[in-house]
C-alpha positions in Angstrom: -31.1 12.9 48.7 -31.4 16.6 48.1 -27.9 16.7 46.6 -28.7 13.7 44.4 -31.8 15.5 43.0 -29.8 18.7 42.5 -26.7 17.0 40.9 -28.2 16.9 37.3 -29.0 20.6 37.4 -25.5 21.4 38.7 -24.0 19.3 35.9 -26.1 21.1 33.3 -25.3 24.6 34.5 -21.6 23.6 35.0 -21.4 22.4 31.4 -23.0 25.6 30.0 -21.3 28.0 32.3 -17.8 26.7 32.4 -17.6 26.2 28.6 -19.2 29.6 27.8 -16.6 31.3 30.0 -13.8 29.4 28.5 -12.8 27.4 31.6 -13.3 24.1 29.8 -13.5 23.3 26.0 -16.9 23.6 24.3 -17.0 19.8 23.6 -16.6 18.9 27.2 -19.2 21.5 28.2 -21.7 20.1 25.8 -20.9 16.6 26.9 -21.7 17.6 30.5 -24.9 19.2 29.3 -26.0 16.0 27.6 -24.9 13.9 30.6 -27.1 16.0 32.8 -30.2 14.6 31.0 -29.2 11.0 31.8 -28.4 11.8 35.3 -31.7 13.5 35.7 -33.6 10.3 34.7 -31.5 8.2 37.1 -31.8 10.7 40.0 -35.6 11.1 39.5 -36.1 7.3 39.5 -34.0 6.8 42.7 -35.9 9.6 44.6 -39.2 8.2 43.4 -38.7 4.6 44.3 -36.7 5.2 47.6 -38.9 8.0 49.0 -42.0 9.0 47.1 -43.3 5.5 46.5 -42.8 4.6 50.1 -45.1 7.4 51.2 -42.8 10.3 51.7 -44.7 12.6 49.3 -42.8 15.7 50.4 -40.0 14.4 48.2 -42.1 14.8 45.0 -40.6 18.2 44.4 -37.2 16.6 44.3 -38.3 14.3 41.5 -39.4 17.4 39.5 -36.1 19.1 40.1 -34.1 16.0 39.2 -35.9 15.4 35.9 -35.8 19.0 34.7 -32.4 18.6 32.9 -33.7 15.6 31.0 -36.5 17.6 29.4 -34.1 20.5 28.6 -31.8 18.2 26.8 -34.7 16.4 25.1 -36.2 19.7 23.8 -32.7 20.8 22.6 -32.2 17.5 20.8 -35.7 17.5 19.3 -35.1 21.1 17.9 -32.1 19.9 16.0 -33.8 17.0 14.3 -35.2 19.3 11.6 -31.6 20.2 10.5 -29.4 18.0 8.4 -26.2 16.5 10.1 -23.8 18.7 8.2 -21.6 21.6 9.5 -20.3 23.5 6.5 -22.7 25.8 4.6 -22.1 28.0 1.6 -24.1 30.1 -0.8 -22.0 29.0 -3.8 -21.8 25.3 -4.2 -20.1 25.4 -7.6 -17.2 27.6 -6.4 -17.3 27.8 -2.6 -15.4 30.6 -0.9 -12.0 29.4 0.2 -10.5 29.6 3.7 -7.0 31.0 3.8 -6.4 32.4 7.3 -8.3 29.5 9.0 -6.2 27.0 7.1 -3.0 28.7 8.2 -4.1 28.8 11.8 -5.3 25.1 11.7 -3.0 23.4 9.1 -4.2 19.9 10.1 -7.8 20.6 9.3 -9.4 19.7 5.9 -11.0 23.0 4.8 -12.1 21.8 1.4 -15.8 21.9 0.9 -17.3 18.3 1.2 -18.8 17.1 -2.1 -21.4 15.1 -0.2 -22.8 18.3 1.5 -23.7 19.9 -1.8 -26.8 17.9 -2.6 -27.9 18.2 1.1 -27.6 22.0 1.0 -29.6 22.2 -2.2 -32.4 20.1 -0.7 -32.5 21.4 2.8 -31.6 25.1 2.4 -33.6 26.1 -0.6 -33.9 29.7 0.5 -30.1 30.2 0.9 -28.7 32.1 -2.1 -26.0 34.7 -2.9 -26.9 38.3 -2.1 -27.1 40.6 -5.1 -26.4 44.3 -4.3 -26.7 47.2 -6.6 -23.5 48.9 -5.6 -19.8 48.6 -6.6 -18.0 45.5 -5.3 -15.6 47.8 -3.4 -18.3 49.6 -1.6 -20.1 46.4 -0.7 -16.9 44.9 0.6 -16.4 47.9 2.9 -19.9 47.7 4.2 -19.6 44.0 4.7 -16.4 44.4 6.6 -17.9 47.1 8.9 -20.9 44.9 9.5 -18.8 41.8 10.3 -16.7 43.8 12.8 -19.9 45.0 14.5 -21.4 41.5 15.0 -21.5 40.2 18.6 -19.2 37.3 19.1 -17.4 37.7 15.7 -13.7 38.4 15.2 -12.4 39.4 11.8 -9.1 37.6 11.3 -8.2 38.6 7.7 -9.4 41.1 5.1 -8.1 41.3 1.6 -9.3 44.3 -0.5 -7.5 43.0 -3.6 -9.5 39.7 -3.4 -12.6 41.3 -1.8 -12.7 38.6 0.9 -13.2 38.7 4.7 -12.4 35.9 7.1 -13.2 35.5 10.7 -14.4 33.5 13.6 -17.8 33.4 15.2 -18.3 32.2 18.8 -21.6 30.9 20.0 -23.2 32.5 23.0 -23.7 29.1 24.8 -20.8 26.7 25.2 -18.4 29.0 23.2 -18.2 26.9 20.1 -16.1 28.5 17.3 -17.2 28.6 13.7 -15.1 29.9 10.8 -16.6 32.1 8.1 -15.5 33.7 4.9 -17.3 36.4 2.9 -16.5 37.0 -0.7 -17.6 39.9 -2.9 -17.5 39.7 -6.6 -18.5 41.8 -9.6 -21.9 41.0 -11.0 -24.1 42.6 -13.7 -25.4 45.8 -12.3 -23.5 45.7 -9.1 -22.0 43.1 -6.7 -22.6 39.5 -5.6 -21.9 38.4 -2.0 -21.2 34.8 -1.2 -20.6 33.5 2.3 -19.4 30.2 3.8 -19.7 29.2 7.5 -18.1 26.1 8.9 -18.2 24.6 12.4 -15.0 23.4 14.0 -16.7 20.8 16.2 -19.4 18.2 15.7 -20.9 16.6 12.7 -24.0 18.8 12.8 -24.6 22.5 13.5 -28.3 22.6 14.4 -28.7 25.1 11.5 -26.4 27.6 13.1 -24.2 28.2 10.0 -27.1 28.8 7.7 -28.8 31.1 10.2 -25.6 33.1 10.5 -25.3 33.6 6.7 -29.0 34.5 6.3 -28.9 36.9 9.3 -25.8 38.6 7.9 -27.3 38.9 4.4 -30.5 40.4 5.8 -28.5 43.0 7.7 -26.3 43.8 4.8 -29.3 44.2 2.5 -31.2 46.3 5.0 -28.1 48.6 5.4 -28.0 49.6 1.7 -28.0 53.3 1.1 -31.5 54.8 0.7 -30.8 55.9 -2.9 -30.3 52.2 -3.8 -33.8 51.2 -2.8 
């Protein structure tokens, strides 16, 4: 009975731990995490009706242990309801930054920006916009490259000074999901314009991760401007 109650927790930690460390694919790890919630409900009910309801009140703690994964999964799912079910975000909907290296590495993937996402991004991510910087495009590109290389979990896979573009991969802390990103710097009146696109490889939704990644990077890049530019 104790193992039955602990099984959902073991399933949850196995899903997170094994996928985060790369032992199993992220999708399988996430599936185990989601399954732990269902197992938690089943285990809690079995312990309750076979032991607690029959007067063995000392088993109540096992009911609590068994049902914990269900609430963890429920809270995680609820937190994602406020985000639209899309997984490709860009600051330039008219001319989205183009993936080159990511397409070469994954030739079977469709890396074109989905037309149906554009209206959703405009409606749901109203604060997301290109970053305007009062420096030369070349200088901004160099700072963006240095900042990208310093990000935890990021790997820069391609940089092109001639096109002022940076491509890379970002790995999530939990489960180890991989997202592709591309940063593009262009000349703008009085300085430079920075656009960024971030796209998930797995799942239909991203729980807001791509938009958060872009906004966090822009905040850091803006804060790192030379003092004389402020």
